[in-house]
N, C-alpha and C positions, 0 to 999 in steps of 0.2 A: 445283613448280617452285616454288622459295623466290626472296623478294627481297632481295639483299643491302644492308645498309643501315648508312648511318654517322651517326650524332648528334653536330650539330654545337650546341655548348652543354649545361653540364652543370649548369646551376642549377636552379632552381624548377620552371621548367616543363619544362626539360629532361631531371628525374629523374622527372616524373610521367610523360612521353612516353616514357623509357625504361624505365619498368614497362611499359609497354603492348606496346612492342617485343621484351622478353624475355617475357611470359606471357601476352598475350589476342590475337596476332596470329600465329596459328601456320605462316603462311608466311613472315613476318619473320624473317630470318637477320641478328641484331644483331652485326656486324663491329667495330665501331670508335666512338668517341667521343671528339671535341676538345671543349678548353676550355683558355685562357688560364691557370687556375688550375690546377695540377698536383695540388691534395691535391680538388678536385670532379672530374678526371676519374678517380685513381686511386679514388677513393669509387663512381663508377659502375660503373667495370670490374671493383672486387671485388665488389661486390653480385649485379650481372648476367652476370659470367664473361665480360666483350666482352675478345677478346684482343689488340686493337691501339688505343693510344692515343696523342694527338698534343696539343701545346700550340698549335699552330699548323693551325689548319682545311684551308689548302693545302693541307697535307702530307697530310690524310686525301684530299682531292679527287682527287690524283694516283694512288691506287690504282686498280687494272685490275679489282678483284675486288668495288668498292663500285658497286651498281645505282642506289641513290638516296638521300638525304641527307633526315634532317629537322632543320630549323633551329629552334633554339629560343635564339640569342645574344641578347643585348640589343637591346629594340627599335629602336634608330637605328642597328643594322649589319644589320638585315635585307637592306636593298634591294641592298646591297653583296654579300652571301654570296649569294644568289639569282644575282646576273650570275656571281660566279665557278663557282658551282656549273653553273650551265647551258653555262657556255665549259668545263666540264671534261667534261660529257656525260652529267649527273647527273639525274635524275628530282627532284623538288623538292617535299618538304613543307613550308611555313614556317609558324610561327606568325603571328598577325597582330600590328600591320597587318604590311603589303608594304612599306610603307616610312613614310616621315613627310611627303614632299613627292609632288605628283603629277608631277614630274619625274623621281623617282627611279623611282615606281610605273611610269612608262612605260618608260623604262632597263630596269627587269628585266623588264616583260612583253615586250619587243623582245629582250633576251639569250633569254628562253627560246622563243619563236618562231622566231627565228633558229637555235636549237639543236636544235629537234625535242622537246623533251622534255616532259614532263610536268609542270604544278606544279595544285598543292593548297592553300589557303591557310585557317590554322585557327579557321575562324568553327564552334567545334563544337555550338554550340545547334542548330544546323541539323541534329544528329545524336542529339539529345536526343530521348527517344521521346514527351514533352507537346507539344515543340513541332513534333515530326511529324506528330503527330496533329493537331494545329491545323492546320496546313499542309493537311493531307488535305482536311479538313472545309473549308476554304475555297475550296480548287479544286474541290471539290465543289459548290458553291454552297449547301452549307447555310445560310451565314449572309445569303445574296443580296451586295449589292454591297459589299464594304468601303468604309465612309465615315470611319473614326475609328481611330487608331493610339494607345495608350497602354502607355509602356513605363517601368517603375524599374528601375534599377542602382544599388545602395547596399551600398558595403563596410562592414564594420565597425572599420576601421582606418584609421588614417593612413598612405598609404608614405612612402618614406624622402622626405629634401629632394633627394639626389643625383636621385633617379629623377623626383621630381614636375617636375625643369626640362624647359622644350619641349624643349631639344633631346638629352634625353634617351627622352622618353616622349612627346612632343607634348603634353602638358596634359591636365590631369581630362578635358576633354569629346571630345578625341580618343581617349585612352587610355581611358576605362571607356566611353563613350560608344558605339565602334565597333561592337561586339556589337547592340547597340539598331538602330544606323544600319544594319547589315546585315538583322536581322529586319523593320526597316519595310520596305524595298524586297522583300525576299522572301515576306512576309505579304501585305503589299497589292497584290503585283501591277502596282506603278507607280513611278517614279522619284520621288526627290525633287527638288523643282525650288527650293525658297525654304526658307532657315532664318530663325529669330529665336532669339537667346538671351540670356537674365539669368544672372547667378551674382556669386558674390562668396568672400572668405575670412571665413567668417561665426564657424568655429568654431577652427581653427586661424591664427591671425594669421603664424605662422612660413612658411606657404606663402606667401606675399606677398613678402616677400624672394626667393624663386627663381622669382619670374615665375607663380603657379600660385593656384589656390583649390579650395575643398574642396565649394562645392555650386554646382548649375546645373542650369537648365531650358532646354529647347531646343525650340521650335515647328517644324514640319515641316508644310508645303506639297507635295503632290505633283499630278502630270501630272495624273491621272484628278481632279483636285480636291479628293480627302478631303486630312483634316488628320491631325494628329497631335503628339504630345508625348511628351518622353523627360524624365526627371529622373536626375540622377546626384549620388552624395554618397559621402564617405570618413567619414561619421560616424555611421553606422548602430550605434548601440554596441549594441541588441538582435540583431544577428545580420545574416548576409548576406542581402539582399532582393533578389530577381529576380521580377519580375513581368511580364507583359504582355497585354494586351488588344485583341483587335481586334472594332470594334461595326460591324455590316453592316445593310442595309437590310433585313434580316430575319429577325437574330438576332445573336450575340455568340458569340466563344471568348475564353476566359481562360485564363491559365497561369500555374503558379506558387502557391508558400505558402510563408509564415512555417514551418510546420513541418516538423522532420527527420524526423517519424513522426506516425504517426496516434493517438499515444499523448495522453492527458491527464492531468494529476496534477490530482487535485481535494482540498482542502484546507477547513477552516472557512470561513476567508473570503476563499479565490481559487482560479482554475481556471487551471493552467500548463500550457504545452508545451515541449517543446525545442525551439530554433531552429539552423538550418544554420549552421554555423562559418564556412563560406568555400566559395568556388568550386570547388575540389579534391573536395570531398564532394559538392557540388551538382551536377556536370557529370561523375561520375568515368565512367560509362558512356559518355557523349557522346564523352569522349577516347579512350578504345578505338575506340567505333563509326568517330569521322572516320579514326584511325591504320588500320583494317581496309579501309574505304574507298580511300582512296589506295593501300594494297596491291594491293585486287584491280584498279585501274585501271590501274598497272604491269603487271601482270600480263595481264589481259585485253588491254591497248591501249586500251581504253575511257577516254570522256572523264572527268577528275575531275570530283569534287561539287561545288565550289566553285573559279571561275575567278581570273584575274587580273582580269579586268573585273568580276569582283564586289568583289574586295579594293579595286580601284582608286575604283570607285563608293562604297563605305563610307567609304573616307580624304577623299574630296572633301566628303561630307557633312561628316565632322568638323571638315576645315579650314575650311570655308565656316562653322559652327558657332562657331568659334574666332575667324575675323573677326568675326564678328558681336557677339560678347562684348567684343570689344576695340574696336571702333568705334561700339558702342552703336546698330546699326540692322538693320534686315533684308538679307540677301546671298541675291543671287540663283547658284544653280549654276551658270550659265551665263555668270558673271562670271569662275571662273577658267581658267585656261590649262590 
């Protein structure tokens, strides 16, 4: 049995997911692609031999031969597209975040539940081999009780000013931190109950003109009593830097390295190595694994690996952390409605 899929969004993430729909998930039948940019649609359709193209995703949703959609549209459209897809009876994989507000998250989740379709949200790090191994060891009790979470999320480039606007991306803390907030809940096995953020425009002053920042630190308090810290940055000029640590009462687990390979280059005065250029390279296999897991859930009727509730919880942490930065105070998650 194959799952007939339409792709909504043919930009950077859409092209990445299109590759996996076409080549790495055997039971996915890639039937249609939609994007407002006709050139982007044509490029994906040509490269992956997709038979049906649209510049309005609503037309794609009317097709009776589409079982599921993969949503990689602009960040601030995810919630609306999810609701439309659910109303059309399509199973849904959507890129993160589910939405930029909790009200939009709730509306999307309600639409999915009412339609009786499946939804998985794209927190691909849960499908990365290293993070999966860490989760397995933590759950097996090999490091004892998790007491301290530490995550580093640093991009080697400044995003565009249009995307940096909060109405487009949610801003630095939500946009970049949301993967780490999801990992915090997942690896620690406890909900975040309070956050406290600091940050600023320290390298790219032009970001202030659109209401964003380039560096931030978010401290976390968990329901279990554990604590944590996430730092996010848009100016890691040395390479894509994603690392995570969980300290337990009887040990620790650490994930991530700056090295792209295990190769070192030794010369007379220095030792160097290649760094990871970006998230596409670092998490290529994880992107494939998450799409495969979604298709398998649709085929089997089983539960998806990352639920709407998971996505809402990570978004709530990001929103609370942004409020904390804006207001210069700790924010409890129970302050959010």
